[in-house]
MIMI-638216 format. One record per residue (C-alpha): residue number from 0; residue in three letters; x, y, z. Coordinates in steps of 0.001 Angstrom, whole numbers, padded with zeros to 6 digits, m for minus. Layout:
BEGIN
[site NUM; "ALA"; [X; Y; Z]],
...
***
This chain:
BEGIN
[site 0; "MET"; [127306; 152822; 044095]],
[site 1; "ILE"; [123785; 151779; 043068]],
[site 2; "ARG"; [124015; 148661; 045232]],
[site 3; "LEU"; [124904; 150778; 048279]],
[site 4; "PHE"; [121972; 153108; 047565]],
[site 5; "ILE"; [119524; 150175; 047318]],
[site 6; "ILE"; [120831; 148691; 050593]],
[site 7; "ALA"; [120409; 152062; 052321]],
[site 8; "ILE"; [116841; 152407; 051012]],
[site 9; "CYS"; [115995; 148873; 052205]],
[site 10; "ALA"; [117458; 149613; 055639]],
[site 11; "VAL"; [115367; 152783; 055927]],
[site 12; "VAL"; [112228; 150881; 054884]],
[site 13; "VAL"; [112888; 148150; 057472]],
[site 14; "VAL"; [113404; 150743; 060216]],
[site 15; "VAL"; [110203; 152600; 059276]],
[site 16; "ILE"; [108188; 149370; 059228]],
[site 17; "GLY"; [109623; 148438; 062627]],
[site 18; "ILE"; [108631; 151793; 064105]],
[site 19; "VAL"; [105100; 151502; 062696]],
[site 20; "VAL"; [104675; 147985; 064091]],
[site 21; "TRP"; [106093; 149055; 067464]],
[site 22; "ASN"; [103649; 151977; 067706]],
[site 23; "ALA"; [100700; 149870; 066578]],
[site 24; "THR"; [101273; 147159; 069179]],
[site 25; "THR"; [101820; 149381; 072220]],
[site 26; "GLU"; [098745; 150386; 074179]],
[site 27; "PRO"; [097874; 154074; 074188]],
[site 28; "GLU"; [098331; 155930; 077447]],
[site 29; "VAL"; [095125; 156525; 079380]],
[site 30; "PRO"; [094765; 160016; 080810]],
[site 31; "ALA"; [094780; 160113; 084619]],
[site 32; "SER"; [091575; 162156; 084754]],
[site 33; "THR"; [089447; 159451; 083146]],
[site 34; "VAL"; [086203; 159004; 085061]],
[site 35; "ALA"; [084912; 155471; 085560]],
[site 36; "PRO"; [081667; 154796; 083689]],
[site 37; "GLU"; [078478; 154647; 085689]],
[site 38; "ARG"; [077555; 151138; 086796]],
[site 39; "GLN"; [074671; 149628; 084882]],
[site 40; "HIS"; [071633; 148286; 086700]],
[site 41; "TYR"; [070245; 144955; 085512]],
[site 42; "ASP"; [066704; 144006; 086423]],
[site 43; "PHE"; [066671; 140427; 087710]],
[site 44; "GLU"; [063025; 140437; 088815]],
[site 45; "GLY"; [060477; 138413; 086851]],
[site 46; "GLY"; [061684; 137049; 083550]],
[site 47; "GLN"; [061512; 133580; 082078]],
[site 48; "GLU"; [061521; 130435; 084206]],
[site 49; "MET"; [064681; 128379; 083793]],
[site 50; "ARG"; [064091; 124824; 082565]],
[site 51; "PRO"; [066501; 122135; 081349]],
[site 52; "ARG"; [066950; 121730; 077601]],
[site 53; "TRP"; [066259; 118001; 077755]],
[site 54; "GLY"; [063039; 116168; 078579]],
[site 55; "SER"; [062280; 114545; 081901]],
[site 56; "ASN"; [063008; 111038; 080560]],
[site 57; "GLU"; [066303; 112011; 078905]],
[site 58; "GLY"; [069671; 112235; 080637]],
[site 59; "GLY"; [071211; 115558; 081514]],
[site 60; "ALA"; [074901; 114774; 081276]],
[site 61; "ASP"; [077356; 111929; 080769]],
[site 62; "GLY"; [077399; 109408; 083567]],
[site 63; "THR"; [073831; 109991; 084759]],
[site 64; "SER"; [071328; 107184; 085081]],
[site 65; "GLY"; [069264; 108479; 082147]],
[site 66; "ASN"; [072038; 107975; 079600]],
***
């Protein structure tokens, strides 16, 4: 009798854990009336000049003449 009760409790615990994991892994439904966020504007004018990280007498990548 006690063994049957313990097996039933374990089965209920396994089912509850399965339901919790199932709900945690599924993505929540997005409401249909969601408005897209406003697009951000990035200022590309001015800024810092782009230069290579290596010196002029050092090679830039494998297989170049400077290596």
